[in-house]
C-alpha positions in Angstrom: 43.8 -9.9 40.5 45.3 -10.2 36.9 42.3 -13.1 35.6 39.8 -11.1 37.4 41.0 -8.1 35.6 41.4 -9.9 31.9 37.8 -11.2 32.3 36.2 -8.1 33.0 37.8 -6.9 30.1 36.5 -9.1 27.9 32.6 -9.0 29.2 31.7 -6.4 26.6 32.2 -7.8 23.8 28.8 -10.7 24.9 26.9 -7.3 25.6 28.2 -6.4 22.1 26.8 -9.4 20.7 23.8 -9.0 22.0 23.2 -5.8 21.4 23.5 -6.6 17.4 20.8 -9.5 18.2 18.3 -7.0 19.7 19.0 -4.5 17.2 18.0 -7.0 14.2 15.3 -7.6 16.4 13.6 -4.5 16.7 14.3 -4.1 13.0 12.6 -7.3 12.2 9.6 -6.6 14.3 9.1 -2.8 12.8 9.4 -4.3 9.1 6.9 -6.9 10.5 4.6 -4.1 12.1 4.8 -2.2 8.7 4.4 -4.2 6.2 2.0 -7.3 7.3 -0.4 -5.2 9.7 -0.6 -2.2 8.3 -0.5 -0.9 4.6 2.9 -0.5 3.2 5.9 1.4 2.8 6.4 4.2 0.0 7.2 7.8 0.1 5.1 9.1 -2.5 1.2 7.1 -2.0 -2.4 8.6 -1.6 -2.6 6.0 0.9 -0.7 8.7 2.9 -0.4 6.0 6.1 2.4 4.8 3.6 4.0 7.8 3.6 3.9 8.0 7.6 5.1 4.8 7.7 7.8 5.4 5.8 9.0 7.6 8.3 8.5 5.2 11.0 11.1 2.4 8.5 13.5 5.8 7.9 14.0 7.0 11.7 14.6 3.3 12.5 17.4 2.7 10.1 18.8 5.5 11.1 19.0 4.5 15.3 20.7 1.1 13.3 22.9 3.1 11.4 24.0 5.1 14.9 24.1 2.9 17.5 24.2 -0.8 15.5 27.8 -1.2 14.4 28.5 2.5 15.0 29.8 4.7 17.6 30.5 2.5 20.4 29.7 -0.5 19.4 32.1 -0.2 16.5 35.0 1.1 18.9 34.4 -1.6 21.5 34.1 -4.6 19.4 36.0 -3.9 16.4 39.4 -4.8 15.8 40.6 -2.9 13.5 43.1 0.1 13.7 42.6 3.4 15.1 42.6 5.2 11.8 40.0 2.7 10.1 38.0 2.4 13.2 37.9 6.1 12.8 36.6 5.8 8.6 34.0 3.7 9.9 32.5 5.7 12.3 32.2 8.3 10.0 31.3 6.7 7.1 28.3 4.8 9.4 27.1 8.6 10.6 27.0 9.9 7.5 24.4 7.1 6.2 22.5 7.7 9.9 22.2 11.6 9.1 20.8 10.8 5.7 18.4 8.2 6.7 16.7 11.0 9.8 16.7 13.4 7.3 15.0 11.5 5.4 13.0 10.7 7.7 12.3 14.1 9.3 11.0 15.2 5.4 8.7 12.3 5.2 7.1 14.0 8.4 6.5 16.8 6.7 5.1 15.8 3.7 2.3 13.9 5.7 1.5 16.7 7.7 1.8 19.2 4.6 -0.8 16.8 2.3 -2.6 16.4 4.9 -3.3 19.8 6.6 -2.0 18.2 9.8 0.5 21.3 11.9 4.3 20.6 12.6 5.6 20.2 15.9 3.1 20.3 17.7 4.4 17.1 20.1 7.1 16.2 22.6 7.7 13.7 19.8 8.6 15.6 17.3 10.8 18.1 19.3 12.6 15.5 20.9 12.7 14.2 17.1 14.1 17.6 15.6 16.3 18.3 18.2 18.8 14.8 17.9 19.1 15.4 14.2 20.3 18.9 14.8 22.4 18.0 17.6 23.6 14.8 16.0 24.5 16.7 12.9 26.5 19.3 14.9 28.4 16.4 16.9 29.2 15.1 13.4 30.9 18.1 12.1 32.6 18.6 15.1 33.2 15.1 15.4 35.1 15.8 11.7 36.8 18.7 11.6 38.4 17.9 15.4 39.2 14.0 14.6 39.5 14.2 11.2 40.6 16.4 8.2 41.9 19.2 8.5 42.6 18.0 12.1 42.9 20.0 15.5 46.1 19.4 17.9 46.2 16.4 19.6 46.2 18.5 23.4 42.8 20.0 21.3 41.4 16.4 20.5 42.4 15.1 23.9 40.1 18.2 25.4 37.3 17.6 23.4 37.4 13.7 23.5 35.3 13.7 26.5 32.7 15.9 25.0 32.4 14.3 22.0 31.2 11.0 23.9 29.1 12.9 26.2 27.5 14.1 23.3 27.1 10.8 21.8 25.7 9.9 25.1 23.1 12.0 25.3 22.0 11.7 21.3 21.7 7.9 21.6 19.7 8.9 24.8 17.3 11.4 22.8 17.5 9.4 20.1 15.9 6.4 22.4 13.4 8.8 24.0 12.4 9.6 20.3 11.5 6.1 19.3 10.0 5.6 22.6 7.2 8.7 22.5 6.6 8.2 19.0 5.4 4.6 19.5 3.5 6.2 22.6 2.1 8.1 19.9 1.1 5.2 17.8 -1.4 3.9 20.5 -2.8 7.7 21.1 -4.2 8.4 17.6 -4.3 4.6 16.2 -6.0 3.6 19.5 -4.4 0.6 19.9 -5.6 -0.7 23.0 -5.6 -4.5 22.5 -5.3 -7.7 19.5 -2.1 -8.6 17.8 -0.5 -4.5 16.7 -0.7 -3.5 20.0 1.4 -6.8 20.7 4.1 -6.0 18.5 3.9 -2.1 19.2 4.5 -3.0 23.2 7.3 -5.3 22.1 8.9 -2.9 20.2 9.1 -0.3 23.0 10.3 -3.3 25.1 13.3 -4.2 22.5 14.3 -0.6 22.1 14.0 0.2 26.4 16.5 -3.4 26.8 18.8 -2.1 23.6 19.1 0.6 25.2 20.4 -0.8 28.5 23.0 -3.0 26.7 24.3 0.3 24.8 24.4 1.9 28.1 26.5 -1.4 29.5 29.1 -1.4 27.2 30.1 2.5 28.2 31.2 1.4 31.1 32.6 -1.9 29.9 36.8 -1.9 29.2 37.0 -2.6 25.4 38.2 -5.9 24.1 41.0 -4.5 22.5 44.6 -3.7 24.5 
C-alpha cells in the first residue's frame, strides 16, 4: 500500500512537465500564426491588424505567466521553501496581470481606431471579467498571505477559497481564449487552409492544457 501511495504522489510531476511542453507549443504556434501567417505585431501601426495581433500576443503571455510557471504548477512542481514559493507566485501573477492589462489596452486602442463598439461579444465579457477577478484575487491573496498578512486562522479559512478562485479564473481564461479563436473564424472567415489548421491546433492544445492543469490540481504534490 505504501508503494502505491508513493507512486501516486509522484504522478503529479510528469503531468507538470507535460503541461509545460503544451504551454511552449501553444506559444510557438501563436507566434508562428501571427508573425508568418498574419501581418506581424505592433502596438502602434497604420496596419491596424498588427495592433489586433498584439492583443493575442499579450493575452497569450498572460496565460503563460499565470499558469505555465505560476500558482498551480509552481506549488506542485518546484522544490523550494514555502516563503520562496509565495514570492515566485506573486511575481508571476504581477507579470500576468501586467500582460493582461496590456492586452486589454490594445483591444480598446484597436476598436477606437477602427470605430468599433466595445465589449459586445461573449469573448470580451469573459476577458474583462477574468482580468477583474484575477486582480481582486491577487490583491486579497497579497493582503492575506504576504504583507501585512492575516492571522493563521484567517489564512487557513481563506486558503480553500483562494485556490477555488484561482481554478475559476483559470477556467475563465481558457473560455476567453477559446471564444477568441472562434471569433477569428467568424470575422476572418477561416473555413479551410493552413491558417485555419493552425488556429484549430491552437484551440485543441489549449483544451488539452486545461485538462492537464486540472489533473495537476487533483494530484498530490511531489513535496512531502
